N, C-alpha and C positions, 0 to 999 in steps of 0.2 A: 716392164722388166720381168723376165721369166726367172723366178728365184731358183727353180730346179736346175735350169741350164747354167745359171751363174754359179750355183753351188757345186755343180759337176766340174766346171772349169777351175774353181777354187781348190777342189780336191786334188786336181792334177798339179796345181801350183804349190800345194802344201809341202812336198819334199824339198823343193827349192827354198822355201821360206825356212824350213827346219834346218837346212844346211848353211844358212846365212851366218856370217861371223858376228860375234858379240860386238865388235867395233862398228859394223854396219848398222846393227840394231840400235846401239847407243847413239850413233850419229843421227838416226831418224828422230830419236827423242830430243836430241840437242836442237836440231833444226825446228822441231815443233815448238819447243819452248821459245825460241827466238821469233818464230812466225806468229805466235799468239800475241806477243808484245807488239809486233809490227802491225798487226791487223786489229788492234784493240777497238778502234772506232767502228769498223765494219761489224765486229762481233757485238758490240754494245748496241749499235743501231738495230741489228737484227733482233736482239733480245728485247729491246724496247717495243718492237712490233709484236712480239709474242706476249709480252706483259699487257699491252693494250688490248689485245684480242682476249686475253684471259679475263680482264676486267669487264670487257663487253659481254662475255659469256657467263659472267657472275660465278666464276670459279672460286671455291672457298679460299679464304686468306691463308690458311695453313698450307694449301697446295701451291698457291701463288708464290709463297716464300721459296719453295723448291725450284720454281721456274727461273728465278732471278740469277743472272750471271753478271756480277759486278766486279769492281776492282778487287775486292776481297777474294771472290771465287777465282778470278783469274790468277791472282797471286798464289793462291793455294794450288791451282793447277800447275803452274810453272814450278813451284817448289816441289810438288809431287814428281814431276818429270825429272827434275835434277836429282832428287833423292833416288829415284829409280835407276838413273844412270850409274850411280855409285854402287849399286848392289851387285853381287857376284852373278855371273852368267849361270842361270839355272839349267842350261842345256849342256850335255856332254859330260856331266859329273859321273865319275866312276863310283858307283855305290857299293860294288862288290867285285873283288878280283880273287879268283880261286883256281889253282892248278888242280885239275881232276886226275891227271897223270902227266908224266913227263912229255912236254910238247903239246899238251891239251889244256888250254887256258880259257876259263869262263869269266866274262865280265857282265855286270849289270850296269847299264849306262842310261842316264836321264835323257828323255827326248820330249819334244812338244806333243801335245795331244793331237794336233792336226788342224781340223776346221771346227771352230767354235761359233755358235750362234748366241748372241746376247740380246735379250729383249728387256729394255730397262725403262724405268719411269721417266717422266718429263723433267729431267734434271740435266742441264747442259754439261755440268762438270763431270757427270757420269760418262759422257761420250769420251772425254779426254782420258779419264781413269781407265776405262775398259780397253780402249784402243791402245793406249800406251803399254798396259800390262801384257796384252796379246803380242804386241810388237817385241817387247823385251824377252818374252818367253818363246818366241819363234813360231807363234801360231797364226794362222789365217783366221779372220773373224768377219762375220756378218753382223752388222749393228743395226738394231731397230729401236729408236728412241720414241718417247711419247710425242703424240701429235701436237701437244700444247707448246712445245718448243721447236717446232719444225724449222723455223727460220734460223734459229741459233745453231741447231744441230747440223743443218746443211752446210753452213760456213765452217764450223769446227771440223766436220768430216773432210771437207775439201782441203783445208789446211793440213790436216794430219796425213791424208792420202798423198798429197803432193810432196810433203816432206819425206814420207817413207820411200816414195819412188826416187826422189832426188838423191836420197842416201844410198840407193842401190838395191833396195828390196824389190821383189817381183811386183809387177803392175797389179796382179790379181790377189794381193794379200789382204786387201780391205774392201768391203762392200757395204753400202748403206741401203737398207730397205726403208721406205718412207710411207708406203700405203698400208692401211690396216689389214686388207685382205692378204697381204704378203706374209703376215704372221702364219696364217693357215697353210700357205704354200711352204713356208720354212719347216713347219711341223711334219711335212710329208717327205722331207729330204733325208730320210734315215740312211740312204746309201752313201750320202756325200758329207753329212755333218756328223761329227764325232761326239759333240756334247752341246747341250742347250743350258743356258743360265738365264732363267727369267727373274726379273726383279719387279716388284709391284705388290698389289693387294693380295690378300689371302685367296680370294676367289680367282683372280687372274692366274696366279702360280698353279693353283689346283687344276685350272682349265688346261694349262700347258702340259702338266703331268699326265692328265687323262686323255690327251688327244695326240700323242706322238709315241713313236717307237724309239726315238732318240733318247739316250740317257740324259736325265735332267739333274742338275745340281743347283740347290738353292734352299730357300726357306719360304714357307707359305704364310707365316705371320711372325710378329715380334711382340709377344706378350712377356715383358720383362718384369721382374720383381726386385724389390729391396726389402730385406727383413731387418728390422731394428731389434736387436737382441737386448736382453735385460742389462747387459754391461755396455751398451753403446754410449759413446761419449757424445752427449747432446750437442755441444758446441761444434764438434767436428761433423756429426752425422746430418744435421738438418740442412746445411748448405749442399751436402752431397745429394740428398733427396730432391731438393729444389732444382739443382743443376740437371739431374737425371730426367726430370719432368719438363722443364721449361727451355733448356738450352736449344733444343730442336725437337719439339713435340711430335712432329710428323715423321720423325725417323724411326726405323724399326728397332733401334736400341734405346729408345726413350722408355722410362719406367712407366708401367701401367697400373701396378698394384703395390701398395705399401702394407707390409705385414708388421705388426708391432707386438712385442711380448707383453702379456697381460700384467706381469708383475710391475712394470714401469709405465704402462699405458696411460695411467691417470695423469702423469706429469709429462711424458714424452709426446703422446699423440696430440694434445691440444696445441703444443708449441709447433709441432710439425704441420698440423692443419692450418694454423694461423699463418705460418710462413708461406705455405702453398697458396692459400687464399689471397694473401697480399700480392703474390706473383701472378694472380689472375687465373688460378687453377680451380675448376669446379670439383667439388668433393662428392663422391659416392661411397657407400659403405654399408656394412651390416648395421642392424639396429643397435647392437652393443657399442660399436664404434661411434655411431651417430649420437648416441646419448652422452658419451664422454665429451665429444667435441662441443655439442650444444650447451651442456652444463658449464663447461669451463671457458668457452669463447663466445657463445651466442651464435656461432655459425651454423647454417643449415647444411645437412648432409643428406643427399638423396638416398633413400633406402634401396638396396639391391638384393636380389636373390643369390643363392650360392652359385648357380650356373652362370650368372652374369660375370663371374670372375674369369671366364674364358673370352672376355672382350678385349680387343685391341682398339684403343681410341684414336691413336695418331692425332691427338688434339690435347688441349689444356684441360684434361679430365683425369682423375686418378681414383682408384678403388682403395678402400681402407678396410682392414680386417685385423682382429686380435687373435693371437695364437698362444698356446701355453708355453711352448719352448721351441728350440731349433728343430727338433724332430717333427713337430707338427708343421712348422714352416716349410720344411723340405717336402713333406707329404703334399702340402698344398701346391707348391711350385711344380713338383713332378706331375701332378694331376692336371693343373690348369695352365701351366706355362707352355711355351712353344719351343723349349730347349734352345733358346737363343742366348740370352745373357741374364744372369741373376747375381745379386750382390747381398752380402751380409755386413751389417754395421755392428761391430763388436770389439771389445778389448779382451775378450776371453779366447785364448788360443785353442782351447779344447772345442768350444762351440764352432769356431772358424774352421778347424780341421774337419769336424764332422760335416759341416755345410759343404765344404769344398770337395769332400769325398763322395757325398751322397746326392748332391744336386746333379741331375742328368742333363746338363746343358753344355753348349759349345764354349761358353764363357762363364766362369764362376769367379766372382770378385770378393775382395774383403776391403771394406772402408774406402770405397771409391765409386764414382758414378758409372752407371751402365753405358753411358755415352762414350766411354773409352773403347768400346767394341767397334773398331774401325781399322782398316788396313793401313791407312796413312799414319794413324796414331801408334800403331804397332811397329812402324818402321818398315812396312812392306812397300812403300812408295805410293801405293793406292790399293784398291781392291776391286774385283769384278763383282763382288757380292758377298753375302754371308751365308754359309751353309750350315744347316742344323742337322744334316745327315751324318752318318758315321762311316761312310765308305768313301775313300779317296781323300776328301778334304772336309775340314770342319772349322767353323768360326769364320773370321774374315779371310777370304780367299785371295791370296797374293800370288807371287810367282810359283811357289812350290805346288800350289793347287792347280796350276796350268800345265804341269809337265807330268808325264808318266815315265815308263822305262822300257827298255828292250834288253834282251840277253844276247850277247855276242860271244860265240864260241870259236876259238881259233885252234886248229889242229895241224897235223902233218901226215895226213893219210890214215888216221885211226878209223876203225870200224867197230860197230857194236858187237858183231859176231865174236870178236876176239875176247871181249869181256864176258859175254854170255856163256862162252865155252869154258871159261876159266884159264884160257891161254894168257890173258893179261888181267891185272887187277887195278882198281882205282886206288889212288893214293892222294886223297884230298889234302890240299895244303893252301891255306889262305895266304895271299901275297900282300 
């Protein structure tokens, strides 16, 4: 398949996709939800082949967990599709209406971005999430999933594409790239692709950013923090820390570093370390943190250097460090974090307010797990990824992040010359 040629065709198809009705796009999602249920055996059989190959190739268990597409993942996919159907149409919203002069009206109206390329990790549920969000937002999309789930992705894409066409969407609105070399071909399609969204490792996302002229939206790493303040409620805080680490350690919103206030570290840190260790988490930390844990629990903590705090584990490993106060915690997070999601555990409103104002991240939480950083949990239906940038979209990217806008000006023969000469004057009035 020639990606450049296919992308050029898709670019021609994009206006038709953008002009499709909300009813047609929702119908495509409804048919997809039904078809997933009807094809469950085919999907699970394909996924079993992918999992067997992963075992044969000795892929790490933390990665294999991502590859699995089971009853729970299918249920979540279907629920996400149905949630997405209930959300308002993001296309055609009038964001601004202003009369510049009598009979001269300006509107700003939301429109799809156009052609989006999404390169995502080997996670079959991501295929459903990304494709459904692009359909709902009226975008054409080129999808490239990880090779480790090639069999599952192929069937899922076939189902989604068939449902989209059956609903009345244009034939060329969806395209699947399957070969690794097609990624480099996609990166060269700057004339036809409007936006790239890469999902994966730090090195992979940076490679994409450095090898294309296409605008890129995404995040290169997920170094998330939890700061346990002096006023943290231990009974409430420790389950939050454990959840943020173990609920899905391979995810980009899993916590990688626990910062603890020195005033209460002697009591709080041993309890947190014991709970983490009991959950199977390996402990790393500064000498100061290691000594407190060892003295109070007997647990060993691997000593790490300051620069090691810029590490994303994606595994059952956590870094430990003590800080004087919320200000030092914020300085640490802004230096070593990836501006993804960071949380403070505190009962002190002033400390929480400072933390939420000063931490420069897409998601800043109080007294809850970093694992909530997810488009589905935010009620977006799903997400195409999480953006740590500050232009256009930030945090979990749902429908709003997949539309832009255009200005529409309607007149009745007005010319600029009349206004430039003073013959006429603007009389701006918001409608």
